[in-house]
TIRO-2110 file (N, C-alpha, C; in Angstrom, 1 decimal):
// TIRO-2110
91.1, 94.7, 102.3, N, 1, A
91.9, 94.8, 103.6, CA, 1, A
91.5, 93.5, 104.4, C, 1, A
92.5, 92.9, 105.1, N, 2, A
92.2, 91.7, 105.8, CA, 2, A
91.6, 91.9, 107.2, C, 2, A
91.6, 93.1, 107.6, N, 3, A
91.0, 93.5, 109.0, CA, 3, A
89.9, 94.5, 108.8, C, 3, A
89.0, 94.3, 107.8, N, 4, A
88.0, 95.2, 107.5, CA, 4, A
87.1, 95.6, 108.7, C, 4, A
86.8, 94.6, 109.5, N, 5, A
85.9, 94.9, 110.7, CA, 5, A
86.7, 95.8, 111.8, C, 5, A
88.0, 95.7, 111.7, N, 6, A
88.8, 96.4, 112.7, CA, 6, A
89.3, 97.8, 112.3, C, 6, A
89.2, 98.0, 111.0, N, 7, A
89.8, 99.3, 110.5, CA, 7, A
89.0, 100.4, 111.0, C, 7, A
89.7, 101.4, 111.4, N, 8, A
89.0, 102.6, 112.0, CA, 8, A
89.2, 103.8, 111.0, C, 8, A
88.2, 104.2, 110.3, N, 9, A
88.2, 105.3, 109.3, CA, 9, A
87.6, 106.5, 110.0, C, 9, A
88.3, 107.6, 109.8, N, 10, A
87.8, 108.9, 110.3, CA, 10, A
86.5, 109.3, 109.6, C, 10, A
85.7, 110.1, 110.2, N, 11, A
84.4, 110.5, 109.5, CA, 11, A
84.6, 111.1, 108.2, C, 11, A
85.7, 112.0, 108.1, N, 12, A
85.9, 112.6, 106.8, CA, 12, A
86.7, 111.7, 105.8, C, 12, A
87.0, 110.5, 106.3, N, 13, A
87.7, 109.5, 105.5, CA, 13, A
89.1, 110.0, 104.9, C, 13, A
89.7, 110.9, 105.7, N, 14, A
91.0, 111.3, 105.3, CA, 14, A
92.2, 110.5, 105.9, C, 14, A
91.8, 109.7, 106.9, N, 15, A
92.8, 108.8, 107.5, CA, 15, A
92.1, 107.5, 107.8, C, 15, A
93.0, 106.5, 107.9, N, 16, A
92.5, 105.2, 108.3, CA, 16, A
93.6, 104.5, 109.1, C, 16, A
93.1, 103.8, 110.1, N, 17, A
94.0, 103.1, 111.0, CA, 17, A
94.0, 101.6, 110.6, C, 17, A
95.2, 101.1, 110.3, N, 18, A
95.3, 99.7, 109.9, CA, 18, A
96.0, 98.9, 111.0, C, 18, A
95.2, 98.0, 111.6, N, 19, A
95.8, 97.1, 112.6, CA, 19, A
96.7, 96.1, 112.0, C, 19, A
97.8, 95.8, 112.6, N, 20, A
98.8, 94.8, 112.0, CA, 20, A
98.6, 93.4, 112.6, C, 20, A
98.5, 92.4, 111.8, N, 21, A
98.4, 91.0, 112.4, CA, 21, A
99.7, 90.6, 113.0, C, 21, A
100.8, 91.1, 112.5, N, 22, A
102.1, 90.8, 113.0, CA, 22, A
102.8, 92.1, 113.3, C, 22, A
102.8, 92.5, 114.6, N, 23, A
103.4, 93.8, 115.0, CA, 23, A
104.8, 94.0, 114.5, C, 23, A
105.1, 95.2, 114.2, N, 24, A
106.4, 95.6, 113.7, CA, 24, A
107.3, 96.0, 114.8, C, 24, A
108.5, 95.4, 114.9, N, 25, A
109.4, 95.7, 116.0, CA, 25, A
110.4, 96.7, 115.5, C, 25, A
110.6, 97.8, 116.3, N, 26, A
111.6, 98.8, 116.0, CA, 26, A
112.3, 99.1, 117.3, C, 26, A
113.4, 98.5, 117.5, N, 27, A
114.1, 98.6, 118.8, CA, 27, A
113.3, 98.1, 119.9, C, 27, A
113.0, 99.0, 120.9, N, 28, A
112.2, 98.6, 122.0, CA, 28, A
110.7, 98.9, 121.7, C, 28, A
110.4, 99.5, 120.6, N, 29, A
109.0, 99.9, 120.2, CA, 29, A
108.4, 98.8, 119.5, C, 29, A
107.1, 98.5, 119.8, N, 30, A
106.3, 97.6, 119.0, CA, 30, A
105.1, 98.3, 118.4, C, 30, A
105.0, 98.3, 117.1, N, 31, A
104.0, 99.0, 116.3, CA, 31, A
102.9, 98.0, 116.0, C, 31, A
101.7, 98.2, 116.6, N, 32, A
100.6, 97.3, 116.3, CA, 32, A
99.6, 97.8, 115.3, C, 32, A
99.7, 99.0, 115.0, N, 33, A
98.8, 99.6, 114.0, CA, 33, A
99.5, 100.8, 113.3, C, 33, A
99.1, 101.0, 112.1, N, 34, A
99.6, 102.1, 111.3, CA, 34, A
98.5, 103.0, 110.8, C, 34, A
98.6, 104.3, 111.0, N, 35, A
97.6, 105.2, 110.5, CA, 35, A
98.1, 105.8, 109.2, C, 35, A
97.2, 105.7, 108.2, N, 36, A
97.5, 106.3, 106.9, CA, 36, A
96.7, 107.5, 106.6, C, 36, A
97.2, 108.5, 106.0, N, 37, A
96.4, 109.7, 105.6, CA, 37, A
96.3, 109.6, 104.1, C, 37, A
95.2, 110.2, 103.7, N, 38, A
94.9, 110.2, 102.3, CA, 38, A
96.0, 110.9, 101.6, C, 38, A
96.6, 110.3, 100.6, N, 39, A
97.7, 110.9, 99.9, CA, 39, A
97.3, 112.1, 99.0, C, 39, A
98.0, 113.1, 98.9, N, 40, A
97.8, 114.2, 97.9, CA, 40, A
98.6, 113.8, 96.7, C, 40, A
98.4, 114.4, 95.6, N, 41, A
99.1, 114.0, 94.4, CA, 41, A
100.6, 113.9, 94.5, C, 41, A
101.3, 114.8, 95.2, N, 42, A
102.7, 114.7, 95.4, CA, 42, A
103.2, 113.4, 96.1, C, 42, A
102.4, 112.9, 97.0, N, 43, A
102.8, 111.7, 97.8, CA, 43, A
102.8, 110.5, 96.9, C, 43, A
102.2, 110.6, 95.7, N, 44, A
102.2, 109.4, 94.8, CA, 44, A
103.3, 109.6, 93.7, C, 44, A
104.0, 110.6, 93.7, N, 45, A
105.0, 110.8, 92.7, CA, 45, A
106.1, 109.7, 92.7, C, 45, A
106.5, 109.3, 91.5, N, 46, A
107.5, 108.2, 91.4, CA, 46, A
106.8, 106.9, 91.3, C, 46, A
105.5, 106.9, 91.3, N, 47, A
104.7, 105.6, 91.2, CA, 47, A
103.7, 105.8, 90.0, C, 47, A
103.3, 104.7, 89.5, N, 48, A
102.2, 104.6, 88.6, CA, 48, A
100.9, 104.3, 89.4, C, 48, A
99.9, 105.1, 89.2, N, 49, A
98.6, 104.9, 90.0, CA, 49, A
98.1, 103.6, 89.7, C, 49, A
98.2, 103.1, 88.5, N, 50, A
97.7, 101.7, 88.2, CA, 50, A
98.4, 100.7, 89.0, C, 50, A
99.7, 100.9, 89.3, N, 51, A
100.5, 99.9, 90.2, CA, 51, A
99.9, 100.0, 91.6, C, 51, A
99.6, 101.2, 92.1, N, 52, A
99.0, 101.3, 93.4, CA, 52, A
97.6, 100.6, 93.5, C, 52, A
96.8, 100.8, 92.4, N, 53, A
95.5, 100.2, 92.4, CA, 53, A
95.6, 98.6, 92.2, C, 53, A
96.7, 98.1, 91.7, N, 54, A
96.9, 96.7, 91.5, CA, 54, A
97.6, 96.1, 92.8, C, 54, A
97.8, 96.9, 93.8, N, 55, A
98.4, 96.5, 95.1, CA, 55, A
99.9, 96.1, 94.9, C, 55, A
100.6, 96.7, 94.0, N, 56, A
102.0, 96.5, 93.8, CA, 56, A
102.7, 97.0, 95.0, C, 56, A
103.4, 96.0, 95.7, N, 57, A
104.0, 96.4, 97.0, CA, 57, A
105.2, 97.3, 96.8, C, 57, A
105.9, 97.2, 95.7, N, 58, A
107.1, 98.1, 95.5, CA, 58, A
106.6, 99.5, 95.3, C, 58, A
105.5, 99.7, 94.5, N, 59, A
104.9, 101.0, 94.4, CA, 59, A
104.4, 101.5, 95.7, C, 59, A
103.7, 100.7, 96.5, N, 60, A
103.2, 101.1, 97.8, CA, 60, A
104.3, 101.5, 98.7, C, 60, A
105.5, 100.8, 98.6, N, 61, A
106.6, 101.1, 99.5, CA, 61, A
107.2, 102.5, 99.3, C, 61, A
106.9, 103.1, 98.1, N, 62, A
107.3, 104.4, 97.8, CA, 62, A
106.4, 105.4, 98.5, C, 62, A
105.1, 105.1, 98.7, N, 63, A
104.1, 106.0, 99.2, CA, 63, A
104.0, 105.9, 100.7, C, 63, A
104.1, 104.7, 101.2, N, 64, A
103.9, 104.4, 102.7, CA, 64, A
104.7, 105.4, 103.6, C, 64, A
106.0, 105.6, 103.3, N, 65, A
106.7, 106.5, 104.2, CA, 65, A
106.2, 108.0, 104.2, C, 65, A
105.5, 108.3, 103.1, N, 66, A
105.0, 109.7, 103.0, CA, 66, A
103.7, 109.9, 103.6, C, 66, A
102.9, 108.8, 103.9, N, 67, A
101.6, 109.0, 104.5, CA, 67, A
101.3, 108.2, 105.7, C, 67, A
102.3, 107.5, 106.3, N, 68, A
102.1, 106.7, 107.5, CA, 68, A
102.5, 107.4, 108.8, C, 68, A
101.8, 107.0, 109.8, N, 69, A
102.1, 107.4, 111.2, CA, 69, A
101.9, 106.3, 112.1, C, 69, A
102.9, 105.8, 112.8, N, 70, A
104.3, 106.3, 112.8, CA, 70, A
104.9, 106.0, 111.4, C, 70, A
105.9, 106.8, 111.0, N, 71, A
106.5, 106.6, 109.6, CA, 71, A
107.1, 105.2, 109.5, C, 71, A
106.6, 104.5, 108.5, N, 72, A
107.1, 103.2, 108.2, CA, 72, A
108.0, 103.4, 106.9, C, 72, A
109.3, 103.0, 107.0, N, 73, A
110.2, 103.2, 105.9, CA, 73, A
109.9, 102.1, 104.8, C, 73, A
110.4, 102.4, 103.6, N, 74, A
110.2, 101.4, 102.5, CA, 74, A
110.7, 100.1, 102.9, C, 74, A
111.9, 100.0, 103.5, N, 75, A
112.6, 98.8, 103.9, CA, 75, A
111.7, 98.1, 104.9, C, 75, A
111.2, 98.8, 105.9, N, 76, A
110.4, 98.2, 106.9, CA, 76, A
109.1, 97.6, 106.3, C, 76, A
108.5, 98.4, 105.4, N, 77, A
107.3, 97.9, 104.7, CA, 77, A
107.5, 96.6, 104.0, C, 77, A
108.6, 96.6, 103.2, N, 78, A
108.8, 95.4, 102.4, CA, 78, A
109.3, 94.2, 103.2, C, 78, A
109.7, 94.4, 104.4, N, 79, A
110.1, 93.3, 105.3, CA, 79, A
108.9, 92.9, 106.2, C, 79, A
107.7, 93.5, 106.1, N, 80, A
106.6, 93.2, 106.9, CA, 80, A
106.0, 91.9, 106.3, C, 80, A
105.2, 91.2, 107.1, N, 81, A
104.5, 90.0, 106.6, CA, 81, A
103.5, 90.4, 105.5, C, 81, A
103.3, 89.6, 104.6, N, 82, A
102.6, 89.9, 103.3, CA, 82, A
101.1, 90.3, 103.6, C, 82, A
100.5, 89.7, 104.6, N, 83, A
99.1, 90.1, 104.9, CA, 83, A
99.0, 91.6, 105.4, C, 83, A
100.0, 92.0, 106.1, N, 84, A
100.0, 93.4, 106.6, CA, 84, A
100.3, 94.4, 105.5, C, 84, A
101.3, 94.0, 104.6, N, 85, A
101.6, 94.8, 103.4, CA, 85, A
100.4, 94.9, 102.5, C, 85, A
99.7, 93.8, 102.3, N, 86, A
98.5, 93.9, 101.5, CA, 86, A
97.4, 94.7, 102.1, C, 86, A
97.2, 94.7, 103.4, N, 87, A
96.2, 95.5, 104.1, CA, 87, A
96.5, 97.0, 103.9, C, 87, A
97.8, 97.3, 104.0, N, 88, A
98.2, 98.7, 103.9, CA, 88, A
98.0, 99.1, 102.4, C, 88, A
98.5, 98.3, 101.5, N, 89, A
98.4, 98.6, 100.0, CA, 89, A
96.9, 98.7, 99.6, C, 89, A
96.1, 97.9, 100.2, N, 90, A
94.6, 98.0, 99.9, CA, 90, A
94.0, 99.3, 100.3, C, 90, A
94.4, 99.8, 101.5, N, 91, A
93.9, 101.1, 101.9, CA, 91, A
94.4, 102.2, 101.1, C, 91, A
95.6, 102.1, 100.6, N, 92, A
96.2, 103.1, 99.7, CA, 92, A
95.4, 103.1, 98.4, C, 92, A
95.1, 102.0, 97.9, N, 93, A
94.3, 101.8, 96.7, CA, 93, A
92.9, 102.4, 96.9, C, 93, A
92.3, 102.2, 98.0, N, 94, A
90.9, 102.7, 98.3, CA, 94, A
90.9, 104.2, 98.4, C, 94, A
92.0, 104.8, 98.8, N, 95, A
92.1, 106.3, 98.9, CA, 95, A
92.0, 106.8, 97.5, C, 95, A
92.5, 106.1, 96.5, N, 96, A
92.6, 106.6, 95.1, CA, 96, A
91.3, 106.6, 94.3, C, 96, A
90.3, 105.9, 94.9, N, 97, A
89.0, 105.8, 94.2, CA, 97, A
88.1, 107.1, 94.5, C, 97, A
87.3, 107.4, 93.5, N, 98, A
86.3, 108.5, 93.8, CA, 98, A
85.2, 108.0, 94.7, C, 98, A
84.5, 109.0, 95.3, N, 99, A
83.5, 108.7, 96.2, CA, 99, A
82.4, 107.8, 95.5, C, 99, A
82.0, 108.1, 94.3, N, 100, A
81.0, 107.3, 93.6, CA, 100, A
81.5, 105.9, 93.3, C, 100, A
82.8, 105.7, 93.1, N, 101, A
83.4, 104.4, 92.8, CA, 101, A
83.3, 103.6, 94.1, C, 101, A
83.6, 104.2, 95.2, N, 102, A
83.6, 103.5, 96.5, CA, 102, A
82.1, 103.1, 96.8, C, 102, A
81.2, 104.0, 96.6, N, 103, A
79.8, 103.7, 96.9, CA, 103, A
79.3, 102.5, 96.0, C, 103, A
79.7, 102.5, 94.7, N, 104, A
79.3, 101.5, 93.8, CA, 104, A
79.8, 100.1, 94.2, C, 104, A
81.0, 100.1, 94.9, N, 105, A
81.6, 98.8, 95.4, CA, 105, A
81.4, 98.6, 96.9, C, 105, A
80.6, 99.4, 97.5, N, 106, A
80.2, 99.2, 98.9, CA, 106, A
81.4, 99.5, 99.8, C, 106, A
82.3, 100.4, 99.5, N, 107, A
83.4, 100.7, 100.3, CA, 107, A
83.1, 102.0, 101.1, C, 107, A
END
């Protein structure tokens, strides 16, 4: 994630707040951060987990609308600046790792 120092992870690690380097404009609303919740198995349907782990943005675009708050559509996600897409996709990939894998990699 490109904003590692700024990411806010809940204590139970079921959600993470990802600040956006380039805020998303939606009408009069400006979205400066996106909160992601840990996806359950169904939220990843239609994707290959390996694609999510490889930060495939098309695969991530299928999951983001299911786990984001405010809800970010697939089209909005794919139209975001690449550094923000990568930060979000990186957090999705991190959710998929087991606790021991995260500890082994210092996450």
